[in-house]
Residue frames as a rotation matrix with the C-alpha (Angstrom) as fourth column:
MET 1
-0.294 -0.047 0.955 -4.01
0.801 -0.557 0.219 -38.01
0.522 0.829 0.201 8.98
ARG 2
-0.670 -0.002 -0.742 -4.10
0.539 -0.689 -0.484 -34.43
-0.511 -0.724 0.463 10.34
LYS 3
0.466 0.849 0.249 -6.94
0.855 -0.360 -0.373 -32.05
-0.227 0.387 -0.894 9.66
SER 4
-0.426 -0.675 0.602 -5.65
0.813 -0.578 -0.073 -29.11
0.397 0.459 0.795 7.66
GLY 5
0.324 0.670 0.668 -8.25
0.279 -0.742 0.610 -26.82
0.904 -0.011 -0.427 9.24
SER 6
0.969 0.092 -0.228 -6.71
0.240 -0.152 0.959 -26.95
0.054 -0.984 -0.169 12.70
ILE 7
0.147 -0.989 -0.033 -3.10
0.972 0.138 0.192 -26.35
-0.186 -0.061 0.981 11.68
LYS 8
0.818 -0.020 -0.574 -1.71
-0.031 -0.999 -0.008 -22.83
-0.574 0.025 -0.819 11.97
ARG 9
0.428 -0.650 0.628 0.52
0.896 0.395 -0.201 -22.47
-0.117 0.649 0.752 8.95
ARG 10
0.408 -0.384 -0.828 3.12
-0.033 -0.913 0.407 -19.90
-0.912 -0.139 -0.385 8.12
THR 11
0.990 -0.134 0.044 4.46
0.037 -0.057 -0.998 -18.68
0.136 0.989 -0.052 4.81
ARG 12
0.277 -0.960 -0.034 8.17
0.851 0.262 -0.456 -18.50
0.446 0.098 0.889 4.04
ALA 13
-0.259 -0.346 0.902 8.15
0.029 -0.936 -0.351 -14.86
0.965 -0.065 0.253 5.13
GLY 14
-0.910 -0.127 -0.394 6.74
0.364 0.208 -0.908 -15.93
0.197 -0.970 -0.143 8.51
LYS 15
-0.638 0.753 0.161 3.30
-0.763 -0.647 0.007 -14.39
0.110 -0.119 0.987 8.02
ARG 16
-0.658 0.465 0.592 0.37
-0.071 0.745 -0.663 -16.41
-0.749 -0.479 -0.457 9.30
ARG 17
-0.864 0.430 -0.263 -1.89
-0.240 0.108 0.965 -17.98
0.443 0.896 0.010 6.71
PRO 18
0.033 0.954 0.298 -5.56
-0.926 -0.083 0.368 -18.72
0.376 -0.288 0.881 7.20
ASN 19
-0.413 -0.155 0.897 -6.29
-0.698 0.686 -0.203 -21.66
-0.584 -0.710 -0.392 9.49
ARG 20
0.054 0.555 0.830 -8.59
0.200 0.808 -0.554 -23.34
-0.978 0.196 -0.068 7.01
PRO 21
-0.808 -0.303 -0.504 -7.62
-0.419 -0.305 0.855 -23.50
-0.413 0.903 0.119 3.34
TRP 22
0.275 0.929 -0.247 -10.36
-0.831 0.100 -0.548 -24.19
-0.484 0.355 0.799 0.83
GLN 23
-0.352 -0.263 0.898 -10.53
0.241 0.902 0.358 -27.65
-0.904 0.343 -0.254 -0.70
LEU 24
-0.977 -0.140 -0.163 -10.83
-0.111 -0.323 0.940 -27.45
-0.184 0.936 0.300 -4.47
GLN 25
-0.571 0.820 0.049 -14.31
0.692 0.448 0.566 -28.98
0.442 0.357 -0.823 -4.59
THR 26
0.107 0.592 -0.799 -15.59
0.898 -0.402 -0.178 -26.54
-0.427 -0.699 -0.574 -1.95
ALA 27
-0.530 -0.394 -0.751 -13.96
0.085 -0.906 0.415 -23.58
-0.844 0.157 0.514 -3.68
LYS 28
-0.971 0.210 0.112 -15.67
0.118 0.014 0.993 -24.49
0.207 0.978 -0.038 -6.96
ALA 29
-0.255 0.946 -0.199 -19.05
0.873 0.314 0.374 -24.97
0.416 -0.079 -0.906 -5.31
GLN 30
0.589 0.438 -0.679 -18.79
0.740 -0.630 0.236 -21.75
-0.325 -0.642 -0.695 -3.26
PHE 31
-0.228 -0.788 0.571 -16.81
0.941 -0.329 -0.079 -19.56
0.250 0.520 0.817 -5.63
SER 32
0.331 0.416 0.847 -18.83
0.222 -0.907 0.359 -16.42
0.917 0.069 -0.392 -4.79
GLU 33
0.998 0.012 -0.066 -17.92
0.067 -0.135 0.989 -16.81
0.003 -0.991 -0.135 -1.11
LEU 34
0.269 -0.961 0.068 -14.27
0.900 0.276 0.338 -17.49
-0.344 -0.030 0.939 -1.99
PHE 35
-0.126 -0.238 0.963 -14.29
0.721 -0.689 -0.075 -14.33
0.681 0.685 0.258 -4.14
ARG 36
0.704 0.494 0.510 -15.89
0.024 -0.735 0.678 -12.26
0.710 -0.465 -0.529 -1.34
ARG 37
0.893 -0.393 -0.222 -13.39
0.306 0.166 0.938 -13.45
-0.331 -0.905 0.268 1.25
ALA 38
0.010 -0.918 0.397 -10.43
1.000 0.014 0.007 -12.81
-0.012 0.397 0.918 -1.04
ARG 39
0.006 0.072 0.997 -11.66
0.392 -0.918 0.064 -9.20
0.920 0.390 -0.034 -1.42
SER 40
0.694 0.417 0.587 -12.46
-0.294 -0.580 0.760 -8.64
0.657 -0.700 -0.280 2.27
GLU 41
0.933 -0.282 0.225 -10.01
-0.121 0.344 0.931 -10.87
-0.340 -0.895 0.287 4.18
GLY 42
0.086 -0.949 -0.303 -7.09
-0.883 -0.213 0.418 -11.17
-0.461 0.232 -0.857 1.79
PRO 43
-0.416 -0.361 -0.835 -5.49
-0.818 0.550 0.170 -14.09
0.398 0.753 -0.524 -0.04
GLN 44
0.486 0.631 0.605 -7.36
-0.764 0.642 -0.056 -17.41
-0.424 -0.435 0.794 0.10
TRP 45
-0.650 -0.760 0.013 -5.50
-0.699 0.604 0.382 -20.72
-0.299 0.239 -0.924 -0.21
VAL 46
0.594 0.780 -0.196 -7.09
-0.793 0.529 -0.302 -23.44
-0.132 0.335 0.933 -2.36
THR 47
-0.465 -0.786 0.407 -5.75
-0.726 0.602 0.331 -26.97
-0.506 -0.142 -0.851 -2.02
ARG 48
0.502 0.521 -0.690 -6.18
-0.767 0.637 -0.078 -30.20
0.399 0.568 0.719 -3.91
GLN 49
0.641 -0.172 -0.748 -5.57
0.258 0.966 -0.001 -33.49
0.723 -0.192 0.663 -2.12
ASP 50
0.895 -0.169 -0.413 -4.24
0.383 -0.185 0.905 -31.66
-0.230 -0.968 -0.101 0.96
LYS 51
-0.238 -0.965 0.111 -1.43
0.916 -0.185 0.357 -30.01
-0.324 0.187 0.927 -1.03
GLU 52
0.027 0.201 -0.979 -1.19
0.030 -0.979 -0.200 -26.30
-0.999 -0.024 -0.032 -1.68
ALA 53
0.025 0.057 0.998 -2.20
0.941 0.336 -0.043 -25.58
-0.338 0.940 -0.045 -5.22
VAL 54
-0.287 -0.061 0.956 -3.16
0.605 -0.786 0.131 -21.91
0.743 0.616 0.262 -5.73
VAL 55
-0.557 0.160 -0.815 -3.86
0.642 -0.539 -0.545 -18.67
-0.527 -0.827 0.197 -3.90
VAL 56
0.124 0.663 0.738 -6.78
0.855 -0.449 0.259 -16.41
0.503 0.599 -0.623 -4.84
LEU 57
-0.413 -0.328 -0.850 -5.99
0.755 -0.645 -0.118 -12.77
-0.509 -0.690 0.514 -4.12
PRO 58
0.578 0.669 -0.467 -7.47
0.328 -0.715 -0.617 -9.35
-0.747 0.204 -0.633 -4.91
ALA 59
0.671 -0.262 0.693 -6.50
0.704 -0.067 -0.707 -7.84
0.231 0.963 0.139 -8.26
GLU 60
0.849 -0.354 0.392 -4.87
-0.379 -0.925 -0.014 -4.83
0.367 -0.137 -0.920 -6.57
GLU 61
0.538 -0.666 0.517 -2.52
-0.433 0.308 0.847 -7.08
-0.723 -0.679 -0.123 -4.65
PHE 62
0.496 -0.319 0.808 -1.68
0.686 0.714 -0.139 -9.01
-0.532 0.623 0.573 -7.82
GLU 63
0.804 -0.170 0.569 -0.91
0.338 -0.657 -0.674 -5.74
0.489 0.734 -0.471 -9.66
ARG 64
0.762 -0.542 0.354 1.34
-0.644 -0.572 0.508 -4.65
-0.072 -0.615 -0.785 -6.79
LEU 65
0.400 -0.613 0.682 3.24
0.002 0.744 0.668 -7.92
-0.917 -0.266 0.299 -6.97
GLN 66
0.609 -0.137 0.781 3.53
0.785 0.246 -0.569 -7.65
-0.114 0.960 0.257 -10.77
ALA 67
0.901 -0.279 0.333 4.96
-0.172 -0.933 -0.316 -4.13
0.399 0.227 -0.888 -10.44
ARG 68
0.561 -0.722 0.405 7.66
-0.550 0.040 0.834 -5.48
-0.618 -0.691 -0.375 -8.13
SER 69
0.343 -0.428 0.836 8.65
0.471 0.849 0.241 -8.12
-0.813 0.311 0.493 -10.67
ARG 70
0.771 -0.028 0.637 9.11
0.597 -0.318 -0.737 -5.44
0.223 0.948 -0.228 -13.36
GLN 71
0.776 -0.553 -0.303 12.02
-0.207 -0.678 0.706 -3.88
-0.595 -0.485 -0.641 -11.51
PRO 72
0.555 -0.634 -0.538 15.23
-0.770 -0.147 -0.621 -3.44
0.315 0.759 -0.570 -13.49
GLN 73
0.955 -0.182 -0.235 17.44
0.212 0.971 0.111 -6.51
0.208 -0.156 0.966 -13.63
ASN 74
0.074 -0.983 -0.169 20.76
0.980 0.103 -0.171 -4.67
0.185 -0.153 0.971 -13.43
LEU 75
-0.059 -0.176 -0.983 22.23
0.642 -0.760 0.097 -1.36
-0.764 -0.625 0.158 -12.26
VAL 76
-0.952 -0.307 -0.020 22.61
0.168 -0.575 0.801 0.13
-0.257 0.759 0.598 -15.75
GLU 77
-0.472 0.858 0.204 18.93
0.550 0.106 0.829 -0.53
0.689 0.503 -0.521 -16.49
PHE 78
0.147 0.495 -0.856 17.97
0.979 -0.198 0.053 0.90
-0.143 -0.846 -0.513 -13.10
PHE 79
-0.395 -0.372 -0.840 19.74
0.343 -0.908 0.241 4.21
-0.852 -0.193 0.487 -13.80
ALA 80
-0.977 0.073 0.202 18.44
0.179 -0.243 0.953 4.33
0.118 0.967 0.224 -17.38
ARG 81
-0.187 0.982 -0.032 14.84
0.723 0.159 0.672 4.05
0.665 0.103 -0.740 -16.09
SER 82
-0.372 -0.011 -0.928 15.39
0.845 -0.418 -0.334 6.65
-0.385 -0.908 0.165 -13.36
PRO 83
0.728 0.669 0.149 13.42
0.679 -0.674 -0.289 9.91
-0.094 0.312 -0.946 -13.69
LEU 84
0.556 -0.594 -0.582 16.76
-0.136 -0.755 0.641 11.71
-0.820 -0.277 -0.500 -13.21
ALA 85
-0.108 -0.629 0.770 18.16
0.726 0.480 0.493 10.16
-0.680 0.612 0.405 -16.40
ARG 86
-0.021 0.179 0.984 16.57
0.902 -0.422 0.096 12.96
0.432 0.889 -0.153 -18.44
ALA 87
0.681 0.322 -0.657 17.11
0.660 -0.659 0.361 15.74
-0.317 -0.680 -0.662 -15.87
GLY 88
0.740 -0.424 0.522 20.06
0.191 -0.611 -0.768 17.26
0.645 0.668 -0.371 -17.71
VAL 89
0.868 -0.495 0.030 22.55
-0.135 -0.178 0.975 16.83
-0.478 -0.850 -0.221 -14.89
ASP 90
0.613 -0.737 -0.285 26.11
-0.533 -0.119 -0.838 17.50
0.583 0.665 -0.465 -16.09
LEU 91
0.950 -0.239 0.202 28.29
0.006 0.659 0.752 14.64
-0.313 -0.713 0.627 -14.88
GLU 92
0.588 -0.785 0.193 31.45
0.397 0.073 -0.915 15.64
0.704 0.615 0.355 -16.78
ARG 93
0.791 -0.421 -0.444 34.52
0.380 -0.231 0.896 16.22
-0.480 -0.877 -0.023 -14.66
ALA 94
0.733 -0.652 -0.192 37.54
-0.662 -0.619 -0.423 18.36
0.157 0.438 -0.885 -15.32
GLY 95
0.557 -0.612 -0.562 40.69
0.241 0.767 -0.595 16.37
0.795 0.196 0.575 -15.87
ASP 96
0.903 -0.307 0.301 42.75
-0.390 -0.291 0.873 15.99
-0.180 -0.906 -0.383 -12.74
TYR 97
0.594 -0.753 -0.283 46.46
-0.016 0.341 -0.940 15.79
0.804 0.563 0.190 -13.50
GLY 98
0.367 -0.439 -0.820 47.58
0.907 0.365 0.210 15.85
0.207 -0.821 0.533 -9.89
ARG 99
0.995 -0.094 0.046 49.59
-0.102 -0.963 0.247 18.61
0.021 -0.251 -0.968 -8.25
ALA 100
0.330 -0.944 -0.005 53.17
0.038 0.019 -0.999 19.55
0.943 0.330 0.042 -8.43
ILE 101
0.996 -0.084 0.011 55.19
-0.012 -0.004 1.000 18.72
-0.084 -0.996 -0.005 -5.31
GLU 102
0.324 -0.946 -0.003 58.83
-0.777 -0.264 -0.571 19.28
0.539 0.188 -0.821 -4.51
LEU 103
0.902 -0.084 -0.424 60.90
0.234 0.920 0.316 16.29
0.363 -0.384 0.849 -3.52
């Protein structure tokens, strides 16, 4: 069995995670320290039975991630939410009937 504390792990995006994730029992017993480290060092991984379970992260980071997930789901919704949607831009075009050419 490998010690999880000595393994350098990477996320799917390739960013390095902390070398030592918190075991659930330790995280519960030392929650104040877990909280402090999440605020000062960034996301903290908490595992149960050597499997990743949850990540504790600062509220600001969570809000940033939530804002990303609220992005429009399609192009029509994207343009409808745009600040330019109410700018009064005239998008009407004059009819183009082609030009007369001699054959």
